[in-house]
FIDOVEX-154038 format. One record per residue (C-alpha): residue number from 1; residue in three letters; x, y, z. Coordinates in Angstrom, 1 decimal. Each point is the difference from the previous one (the first is absolute). Layout:
BEGIN
ATOM:NUM:ALA:X:Y:Z
...
end
This chain:
BEGIN
ATOM:1:MET:0.0:0.1:0.1
ATOM:2:LYS:2.9:2.4:0.5
ATOM:3:LYS:1.5:-0.6:-3.2
ATOM:4:ILE:-3.7:0.8:-1.6
ATOM:5:VAL:0.2:3.4:1.9
ATOM:6:LEU:3.3:0.9:-1.3
ATOM:7:VAL:-0.7:-0.6:-3.5
ATOM:8:LEU:-3.2:2.0:0.4
ATOM:9:PHE:2.0:2.5:1.5
ATOM:10:LEU:2.4:0.4:-2.7
ATOM:11:ILE:-2.6:0.2:-2.4
ATOM:12:ALA:-1.7:2.8:1.5
ATOM:13:SER:3.0:1.7:0.5
ATOM:14:ASN:0.8:-0.2:-3.7
ATOM:15:TYR:-3.6:1.6:-0.8
ATOM:16:PHE:0.5:2.7:2.6
ATOM:17:THR:3.4:0.9:-1.9
ATOM:18:PHE:-1.9:0.0:-3.2
ATOM:19:GLY:-2.7:2.3:1.1
ATOM:20:GLN:2.2:2.6:1.6
ATOM:21:GLU:2.8:-0.1:-2.7
ATOM:22:LYS:0.7:4.0:-0.5
ATOM:23:SER:-0.8:1.3:-3.4
ATOM:24:ILE:0.6:3.4:-1.5
ATOM:25:ASN:-3.4:1.3:1.2
ATOM:26:ASN:1.0:-1.0:3.7
ATOM:27:TYR:3.1:2.7:0.0
ATOM:28:GLU:-0.8:3.0:1.9
ATOM:29:PHE:2.8:2.3:-0.9
ATOM:30:ILE:1.6:1.2:-3.4
ATOM:31:ILE:3.2:1.9:-0.3
ATOM:32:VAL:0.5:2.2:-3.3
ATOM:33:PRO:3.4:1.5:-0.7
ATOM:34:GLU:0.4:3.3:-0.7
ATOM:35:LEU:2.3:-0.6:-2.9
ATOM:36:PHE:-0.7:-2.4:-2.6
ATOM:37:ASP:2.7:-1.4:-2.3
ATOM:38:PHE:-1.1:1.8:-3.0
ATOM:39:LEU:0.3:3.2:1.5
ATOM:40:LYS:2.7:2.3:1.0
ATOM:41:GLU:-1.9:2.1:2.7
ATOM:42:PRO:-2.0:-1.2:3.1
ATOM:43:ASN:-3.7:0.4:-0.7
ATOM:44:LYS:0.6:1.3:-3.3
ATOM:45:TYR:-3.3:0.8:-1.9
ATOM:46:GLN:-1.3:-1.1:3.3
ATOM:47:THR:0.0:-3.6:-1.0
ATOM:48:SER:0.7:-1.2:3.9
ATOM:49:SER:-2.9:2.0:1.6
ATOM:50:LEU:-2.5:-0.8:-2.7
ATOM:51:THR:0.8:-3.5:0.4
ATOM:52:LYS:-0.3:0.2:3.8
ATOM:53:PHE:-3.3:1.9:-0.7
ATOM:54:LEU:-1.5:-2.7:-2.1
ATOM:55:LEU:0.9:-3.1:2.3
ATOM:56:LYS:-1.5:1.6:2.8
ATOM:57:LYS:-3.4:-0.7:-1.8
ATOM:58:ASN:0.6:-3.5:0.3
ATOM:59:GLY:0.1:-0.2:3.6
ATOM:60:PHE:3.8:0.1:0.6
ATOM:61:THR:1.6:2.0:2.5
ATOM:62:VAL:2.8:1.5:-2.5
ATOM:63:PHE:3.0:2.1:1.0
ATOM:64:LEU:2.9:1.4:-2.2
ATOM:65:ASP:3.4:-1.3:1.1
ATOM:66:SER:1.0:3.4:1.2
ATOM:67:GLU:-2.7:-0.1:2.4
ATOM:68:GLU:0.1:-1.3:3.6
ATOM:69:TYR:-1.7:-3.5:0.4
ATOM:70:PRO:-1.9:-1.2:2.9
ATOM:71:LYS:1.9:-2.0:2.4
ATOM:72:ILE:-2.1:-3.5:-0.8
ATOM:73:LEU:1.6:0.5:-3.5
ATOM:74:LYS:3.5:0.8:1.0
ATOM:75:LYS:0.2:-3.0:2.2
ATOM:76:ASN:-1.0:-2.2:-2.9
ATOM:77:PRO:0.4:1.4:-3.3
ATOM:78:CYS:-1.5:-3.2:-1.7
ATOM:79:MET:-3.4:1.1:1.1
ATOM:80:GLY:0.2:2.6:-3.1
ATOM:81:LEU:0.1:0.0:-3.7
ATOM:82:THR:1.8:2.2:-2.1
ATOM:83:ALA:-1.1:1.6:-3.1
ATOM:84:VAL:1.9:0.8:-2.9
ATOM:85:VAL:-1.2:2.0:-3.3
ATOM:86:VAL:1.9:-1.6:-2.8
ATOM:87:ASP:0.6:1.8:-3.2
ATOM:88:LYS:-0.7:-2.0:-3.3
ATOM:89:SER:-0.7:3.0:-2.2
ATOM:90:SER:0.2:0.1:-3.6
ATOM:91:LEU:1.4:2.7:-2.4
ATOM:92:PHE:-3.6:1.4:-0.3
ATOM:93:LYS:-1.8:-1.4:3.0
ATOM:94:THR:0.5:0.1:3.5
ATOM:95:LYS:-0.6:-3.3:1.7
ATOM:96:VAL:0.6:-0.8:3.6
ATOM:97:ALA:-0.9:-3.3:2.5
ATOM:98:ILE:-0.3:0.1:4.0
ATOM:99:GLU:2.0:-2.9:1.3
ATOM:100:LEU:-0.4:-1.0:3.3
ATOM:101:ARG:2.9:-1.9:2.1
ATOM:102:ASP:0.4:-1.8:3.2
ATOM:103:CYS:2.5:0.8:2.8
ATOM:104:PHE:2.4:-2.3:-2.1
ATOM:105:ASN:-0.3:2.2:-2.9
ATOM:106:LYS:-2.0:-3.1:-1.9
ATOM:107:LEU:-2.6:0.9:-2.5
ATOM:108:ILE:-3.2:-0.8:1.1
ATOM:109:TYR:-2.3:2.1:-2.2
ATOM:110:THR:0.0:2.2:-3.3
ATOM:111:SER:-2.8:2.0:-1.3
ATOM:112:LYS:-0.8:0.2:-3.6
ATOM:113:GLU:1.4:2.8:-1.8
ATOM:114:GLY:-1.4:3.1:0.3
ATOM:115:VAL:0.5:2.1:-3.5
ATOM:116:SER:-0.4:4.0:-1.0
ATOM:117:GLY:0.9:1.4:-3.1
ATOM:118:LEU:0.2:3.6:1.6
ATOM:119:LYS:3.4:1.9:-1.1
ATOM:120:ASP:0.5:1.8:3.3
ATOM:121:TYR:2.4:-2.3:2.3
ATOM:122:LYS:-2.0:0.9:3.2
ATOM:123:GLN:-3.5:-0.2:-1.4
ATOM:124:GLY:0.9:-3.1:-1.5
ATOM:125:PHE:1.7:-2.2:2.8
ATOM:126:GLN:-2.6:1.3:2.2
ATOM:127:GLU:-3.1:-1.4:-2.4
ATOM:128:ALA:2.1:-3.1:-0.5
ATOM:129:ILE:0.3:-0.8:3.6
ATOM:130:ARG:-3.6:0.8:0.4
ATOM:131:ASN:-1.1:-2.4:-2.8
ATOM:132:ALA:2.3:-2.7:1.6
ATOM:133:HIS:-1.6:0.2:3.1
ATOM:134:THR:-3.6:-0.2:-1.4
ATOM:135:ASN:1.1:-3.6:-0.4
ATOM:136:MET:0.5:-0.7:3.9
ATOM:137:ASN:-3.8:0.1:0.9
ATOM:138:ASP:0.8:-3.7:1.1
ATOM:139:VAL:3.0:1.0:2.3
ATOM:140:ARG:-1.4:1.1:3.4
ATOM:141:TYR:1.3:0.2:3.6
ATOM:142:GLU:-2.6:-2.7:1.7
ATOM:143:VAL:0.4:-1.5:3.5
ATOM:144:LEU:0.0:-3.9:-0.1
ATOM:145:SER:-3.7:-0.4:0.6
ATOM:146:LYS:-1.5:-2.4:2.7
ATOM:147:LYS:-2.2:-1.6:-2.7
ATOM:148:VAL:3.1:-1.6:-1.6
ATOM:149:VAL:0.9:-1.9:3.5
ATOM:150:VAL:-3.8:-0.6:0.4
ATOM:151:ASP:-0.1:-1.7:-3.4
ATOM:152:VAL:3.4:-2.0:0.5
ATOM:153:VAL:-1.6:-1.4:3.3
ATOM:154:LYS:-3.0:-1.2:-1.9
ATOM:155:GLU:1.8:-1.6:-2.6
ATOM:156:ILE:2.1:-1.9:2.8
ATOM:157:ILE:-3.2:-1.2:2.0
ATOM:158:VAL:-1.4:-1.0:-2.9
ATOM:159:LYS:3.1:-2.2:-1.0
ATOM:160:VAL:0.9:-1.3:3.2
ATOM:161:PRO:-2.2:-3.3:-0.2
ATOM:162:VAL:1.4:-0.9:-3.1
ATOM:163:LEU:3.7:0.5:1.3
ATOM:164:ILE:-0.7:-2.0:3.2
ATOM:165:GLU:-1.0:-3.0:-2.2
ATOM:166:GLU:2.9:0.0:-2.1
ATOM:167:VAL:2.5:0.4:3.1
ATOM:168:LYS:-1.6:-2.9:1.5
ATOM:169:GLU:0.4:-2.0:-2.9
ATOM:170:VAL:4.0:1.1:-0.1
ATOM:171:SER:0.3:-0.6:3.7
ATOM:172:THR:-0.6:-3.7:-0.3
ATOM:173:LEU:2.9:-0.6:-2.1
ATOM:174:GLU:3.0:-1.4:1.4
ATOM:175:LEU:2.8:2.2:0.1
ATOM:176:PRO:3.6:-0.5:0.4
ATOM:177:VAL:1.5:0.7:3.7
ATOM:178:LEU:2.7:2.6:-0.2
ATOM:179:VAL:3.1:-1.7:1.6
ATOM:180:LYS:1.8:3.4:0.9
ATOM:181:PRO:-1.6:3.1:1.1
ATOM:182:LEU:-0.2:3.0:-2.2
ATOM:183:LYS:2.7:2.5:0.1
ATOM:184:VAL:-1.6:3.4:0.5
ATOM:185:THR:2.3:2.6:-1.6
ATOM:186:PRO:-0.8:3.6:1.4
ATOM:187:ILE:-0.6:3.1:-2.5
ATOM:188:LYS:2.6:2.4:0.1
ATOM:189:ASN:-1.0:3.5:0.6
ATOM:190:THR:0.1:1.6:-3.7
ATOM:191:ASN:0.3:3.6:1.4
ATOM:192:SER:3.8:-0.2:-0.1
ATOM:193:SER:-0.2:-0.8:-3.8
ATOM:194:ASN:2.6:2.3:-2.0
ATOM:195:THR:-2.4:0.5:-2.8
ATOM:196:LEU:-2.0:3.0:-0.4
ATOM:197:TYR:-2.5:1.5:-2.3
ATOM:198:ALA:0.1:3.1:-1.6
ATOM:199:GLN:-3.1:2.4:-0.1
ATOM:200:PRO:0.4:3.2:-2.5
ATOM:201:LYS:-0.1:3.1:1.9
ATOM:202:GLU:0.6:3.7:-1.2
ATOM:203:ASN:4.2:0.2:-1.0
ATOM:204:GLY:0.3:-3.7:1.3
ATOM:205:PHE:-1.4:-3.0:1.6
ATOM:206:GLN:-0.7:-1.4:3.2
ATOM:207:LEU:1.4:-3.1:1.3
ATOM:208:VAL:-2.3:-2.4:1.7
ATOM:209:ASN:0.5:-3.6:1.5
ATOM:210:LEU:-2.4:-2.7:0.5
ATOM:211:ILE:-1.6:1.5:3.2
ATOM:212:PRO:-0.7:2.2:-1.7
ATOM:213:LYS:2.5:2.7:1.4
ATOM:214:VAL:1.5:2.8:-1.8
ATOM:215:VAL:3.7:-0.8:0.4
ATOM:216:PHE:1.5:3.0:-2.3
ATOM:217:VAL:-1.2:3.1:-1.8
ATOM:218:ILE:2.3:0.4:-3.0
ATOM:219:VAL:0.5:3.0:-2.3
ATOM:220:ASN:1.2:-0.3:-3.9
ATOM:221:THR:3.4:1.1:-0.8
ATOM:222:GLY:1.4:0.7:-3.7
ATOM:223:ILE:2.3:-3.5:0.4
ATOM:224:LYS:-1.8:-3.2:-1.2
ATOM:225:ASN:-1.0:-2.1:2.8
ATOM:226:THR:1.1:2.3:2.9
ATOM:227:PHE:-2.0:1.5:2.2
ATOM:228:ILE:-0.1:2.5:3.4
ATOM:229:ILE:-1.5:-1.6:2.9
ATOM:230:ARG:-1.9:2.9:1.5
ATOM:231:ASP:0.4:0.5:4.0
ATOM:232:LYS:3.0:-2.5:0.0
ATOM:233:ASN:2.9:2.0:-1.1
ATOM:234:GLY:0.9:-2.9:-2.4
ATOM:235:ILE:-0.8:-1.4:-3.8
ATOM:236:LEU:-1.3:-3.1:-1.3
ATOM:237:TYR:1.8:-1.3:-3.4
ATOM:238:LYS:0.1:-3.4:-1.9
ATOM:239:LYS:2.9:-2.3:-0.3
ATOM:240:ASP:-0.7:-2.9:-2.6
ATOM:241:THR:-3.4:-1.1:1.4
ATOM:242:THR:0.3:1.2:3.5
ATOM:243:TRP:-1.2:3.3:1.4
ATOM:244:ILE:2.2:1.5:2.6
ATOM:245:ALA:-1.1:2.3:2.7
ATOM:246:GLU:2.9:2.5:1.6
ATOM:247:PHE:-0.8:2.2:2.7
ATOM:248:TYR:0.9:1.0:3.6
ATOM:249:GLU:-1.7:-0.5:3.0
ATOM:250:GLY:1.7:2.6:2.4
ATOM:251:ASN:3.7:-0.5:-0.7
ATOM:252:LYS:-0.4:-3.5:-1.1
ATOM:253:ARG:0.0:-0.9:-3.7
ATOM:254:VAL:-2.4:-2.6:-1.0
ATOM:255:VAL:0.1:-2.2:-3.3
ATOM:256:LYS:-3.0:-1.8:-0.5
ATOM:257:GLU:-1.0:-2.3:-3.0
ATOM:258:TYR:-3.7:-0.3:-1.7
ATOM:259:SER:-1.7:-1.6:-2.8
ATOM:260:ILE:-2.5:2.7:-1.0
ATOM:261:LYS:-3.2:-0.6:-2.5
ATOM:262:PHE:-0.5:3.2:-1.8
end
């Protein structure tokens, strides 16, 4: 009977995990960069402020990356998405798409292209962004509803009698006896991993670990694969396939190696 209860518990756990899986519509926060890659000035043509304004209509709490974030978002950057406007313009038409990326810079949503035939750059980009946003009606912030959990529970209740009979049949089979006890290997704490993930920021990136926690904020330089580590009095540079961080803690020089995913 204990075996039956254990199997049913595992099945139920799988159902709840599926029912509570976080979708794009369960992210409350969106961060909009003030400087998009295709522009040379922050918020040129009001592209960033317009994107922020439009995404607020979808129910999200939206910030420019230069604004102060709430404490909950500072502690867990993975609670938010980054909205990036991508320029796909041709010779005679302005075309853009709005991308949503998670805290590991993984692309999880792309809108349909918004197109404008206006020749004025400001009017053209603003119209194209608005047209791209009109295709995002299905993207809204929605807290996981109680109805989802209730439906999952109902489905489990319906299937439990059948599952019990199937488990009873399996339990009548003769299973081999283990001669040696199973050796349990403890799971290592991944917080000490030297793998960092780059999240785009104005003039550089912030590097987060798997906790996730911001480890460094790095600023671009004119040298390839070389960055300044902000507030650390140091630099980050690439040597072969490894990234080296050199900085000072007090009067002590610190050198650390990292694997960074851009």
